[in-house]
C-alpha positions as CSV (number, residue, x, y, z in Angstrom):
1,X,154.3,-132.6,54.7
2,X,151.6,-133.1,52.9
3,X,150.2,-129.9,53.6
4,X,153.6,-128.3,52.1
5,X,154.1,-130.6,48.7
6,X,150.5,-129.7,48.8
7,X,151.1,-126.1,49.3
8,X,153.8,-126.6,46.8
9,X,151.7,-127.5,44.4
10,X,148.8,-125.0,45.0
11,X,151.9,-121.8,44.6
12,X,153.0,-123.5,41.1
13,X,149.7,-124.3,39.9
14,X,148.9,-119.9,41.2
15,X,152.1,-118.6,40.3
16,X,152.2,-120.9,36.8
17,X,149.2,-121.9,35.9
18,X,150.3,-125.2,34.6
19,X,150.6,-128.7,36.2
20,X,153.7,-129.5,38.1
21,X,155.9,-132.2,37.9
22,X,156.8,-134.1,40.9
23,X,159.0,-136.5,41.6
24,X,158.9,-140.1,41.6
25,X,159.9,-140.5,46.1
26,X,157.9,-137.0,46.3
27,X,154.9,-139.1,44.6
28,X,156.0,-142.7,46.8
29,X,155.1,-140.0,50.6
30,X,152.4,-137.5,49.5
31,X,150.0,-141.3,48.2
32,X,151.2,-142.8,51.6
33,X,149.7,-139.8,53.0
34,X,147.2,-139.3,51.5
35,X,146.4,-143.2,52.4
36,X,146.9,-142.8,55.8
37,X,144.7,-138.9,55.8
38,X,142.0,-141.1,54.3
39,X,142.1,-144.1,56.2
40,X,141.3,-141.3,59.7
41,X,138.7,-139.9,57.0
42,X,134.1,-139.6,57.3
43,X,134.2,-137.4,54.8
44,X,136.1,-137.2,51.0
45,X,134.6,-135.3,48.9
46,X,135.8,-134.0,45.8
47,X,135.3,-130.5,43.6
48,X,136.1,-128.7,40.3
49,X,138.6,-125.6,42.0
50,X,138.9,-124.4,38.7
51,X,136.7,-121.0,38.9
52,X,138.2,-120.1,42.5
53,X,141.0,-117.6,43.3
54,X,143.5,-117.9,46.0
55,X,140.7,-115.2,48.2
56,X,138.3,-117.9,47.6
57,X,140.6,-121.1,48.9
58,X,141.7,-119.7,51.7
59,X,138.4,-118.2,52.7
60,X,136.9,-122.4,52.6
61,X,140.5,-122.8,54.2
62,X,139.7,-120.9,57.3
63,X,136.3,-121.7,57.9
64,X,137.3,-124.8,57.8
65,X,140.2,-123.7,60.2
66,X,137.6,-122.1,62.6
67,X,135.2,-125.1,62.6
68,X,137.4,-127.8,63.4
69,X,141.5,-127.2,64.1
70,X,143.4,-130.0,62.4
71,X,140.6,-132.0,61.6
72,X,139.2,-130.9,58.5
73,X,141.6,-130.0,55.0
74,X,140.9,-128.5,51.9
75,X,144.1,-130.0,49.5
76,X,145.4,-130.1,45.8
77,X,146.2,-133.3,44.0
78,X,146.2,-135.3,41.0
79,X,143.7,-138.0,40.6
80,X,146.3,-140.5,39.9
81,X,147.2,-139.9,43.9
82,X,144.0,-140.1,45.1
83,X,142.7,-143.1,42.6
84,X,146.1,-144.6,44.5
85,X,145.6,-143.6,47.6
86,X,141.5,-144.8,47.8
87,X,142.2,-147.8,47.1
88,X,144.9,-148.3,49.4
89,X,142.9,-147.4,51.5
90,X,140.4,-150.0,51.5
91,X,137.4,-147.3,49.4
92,X,135.5,-148.2,46.7
93,X,135.9,-145.9,43.3
94,X,132.5,-146.2,42.3
95,X,133.0,-142.9,39.9
96,X,135.6,-142.6,37.8
97,X,133.9,-138.4,37.0
98,X,134.9,-137.9,40.6
99,X,137.9,-138.4,40.0
100,X,139.0,-136.6,35.9
101,X,140.3,-132.2,35.9
102,X,141.7,-130.3,38.1
103,X,140.3,-132.0,41.9
104,X,140.5,-130.2,45.6
105,X,139.4,-132.7,48.2
106,X,138.1,-132.0,51.0
107,X,138.4,-134.4,53.9
108,X,137.7,-134.6,57.7
109,X,139.6,-136.7,60.0
110,X,137.4,-135.7,63.4
111,X,134.8,-133.4,63.2
112,X,131.3,-134.6,62.2
113,X,131.2,-134.4,58.3
114,X,128.3,-133.5,57.8
115,X,128.5,-130.1,59.3
116,X,131.2,-129.9,57.3
117,X,129.0,-130.6,54.0
118,X,127.1,-127.2,55.3
119,X,130.1,-125.6,55.0
120,X,130.3,-126.2,51.2
121,X,127.2,-125.8,50.5
122,X,126.7,-122.4,51.7
123,X,130.4,-121.0,50.6
124,X,128.1,-122.9,47.1
125,X,126.2,-120.4,46.8
126,X,127.9,-117.2,48.2
127,X,130.0,-117.8,45.8
128,X,127.3,-119.1,43.2
129,X,127.7,-122.3,42.1
130,X,131.3,-122.7,42.8
131,X,133.6,-125.1,44.2
132,X,131.7,-127.9,41.8
133,X,131.5,-130.9,43.7
134,X,132.0,-134.0,41.3
135,X,130.9,-136.6,43.8
136,X,131.8,-138.1,47.2
137,X,132.6,-140.6,49.9
138,X,130.5,-139.8,53.5
139,X,132.0,-143.1,55.8
140,X,133.6,-144.9,52.5
141,X,130.3,-145.3,51.1
142,X,130.3,-143.4,47.5
143,X,127.4,-140.2,47.0
144,X,126.9,-138.1,43.6
145,X,127.9,-134.7,43.8
146,X,123.9,-134.0,42.6
147,X,123.1,-135.6,46.7
148,X,125.4,-132.9,48.4
149,X,122.6,-130.5,49.5
150,X,120.6,-133.5,50.7
151,X,123.4,-134.4,52.2
152,X,124.1,-131.1,53.9
153,X,120.6,-131.4,55.3
154,X,121.0,-134.1,57.6
155,X,121.1,-133.7,61.1
156,X,125.0,-133.3,62.4
157,X,126.0,-135.2,65.5
158,X,125.0,-132.6,68.3
159,X,121.6,-133.2,66.8
160,X,121.1,-136.5,67.0
161,X,123.0,-136.5,70.1
162,X,120.2,-134.1,71.7
163,X,117.1,-136.0,69.6
164,X,118.4,-139.2,71.2
165,X,119.2,-137.5,74.7
166,X,115.5,-136.1,74.3
167,X,114.0,-139.7,73.4
168,X,115.2,-141.2,76.3
169,X,114.2,-139.1,79.1
170,X,110.3,-138.3,78.1
171,X,110.1,-141.9,78.7
172,X,112.2,-141.2,81.9
173,X,110.1,-138.1,82.9
174,X,106.4,-140.3,82.1
175,X,108.1,-143.0,84.3
176,X,108.5,-140.8,87.0
177,X,105.3,-139.3,86.6
178,X,103.5,-142.0,86.5
179,X,105.4,-143.7,89.8
180,X,105.0,-139.9,91.4
181,X,100.8,-140.1,90.7
182,X,101.0,-144.5,92.5
183,X,103.5,-143.0,95.2
184,X,100.9,-139.9,96.3
185,X,98.6,-142.8,96.4
186,X,100.3,-144.9,98.4
187,X,101.2,-141.7,100.9
188,X,97.3,-140.9,100.8
189,X,95.9,-144.2,101.3
190,X,98.5,-145.1,104.4
191,X,97.4,-141.4,105.5
192,X,94.0,-142.9,105.7
193,X,94.5,-145.9,107.1
194,X,96.4,-143.9,110.4
195,X,94.0,-141.3,110.3
196,X,91.3,-143.8,110.5
197,X,93.0,-146.2,113.1
198,X,93.8,-142.8,115.6
199,X,90.2,-142.4,115.6
200,X,89.8,-146.0,116.5
């Protein structure tokens, strides 16, 4: 339902260039769905989408879909509903400026949030500074927009796993090499004793 409400909302904004008025039951349902989404999100990022055209929005969504499937979405929602859903999902509202003016929300419910940040930074460069990030929550911790690029340079979960495995393997490899050396020494000593006894 979140997707269908959002698609209708975006369609009307793009077609008529104005605000859409949701009825109270639709607002309630959308707020509840957003609360559930935010509760399960590792990344919630707010951006100003006003200078993006339909083709650019479509490209962002397609790139996210190719990387995350249904695990990441870009949606346009009113700030009052976002604020309410964040509070209900247990987020601390750190910076009210993040929810001022037209807002598109990028959220990740399944997959590596750092990969989503990397995608957004690359798209931002490609589209010459848009969409403009207004702030973000990474694992429910708030970061201002200025930190987006630095956060995108963090290692992804796959890279961290490789580093951990590499860090574990290095001492094990060293231990195996040391043990092999000790075993070889013991074998040489045993062979020497055996040969000496055979000569007696």
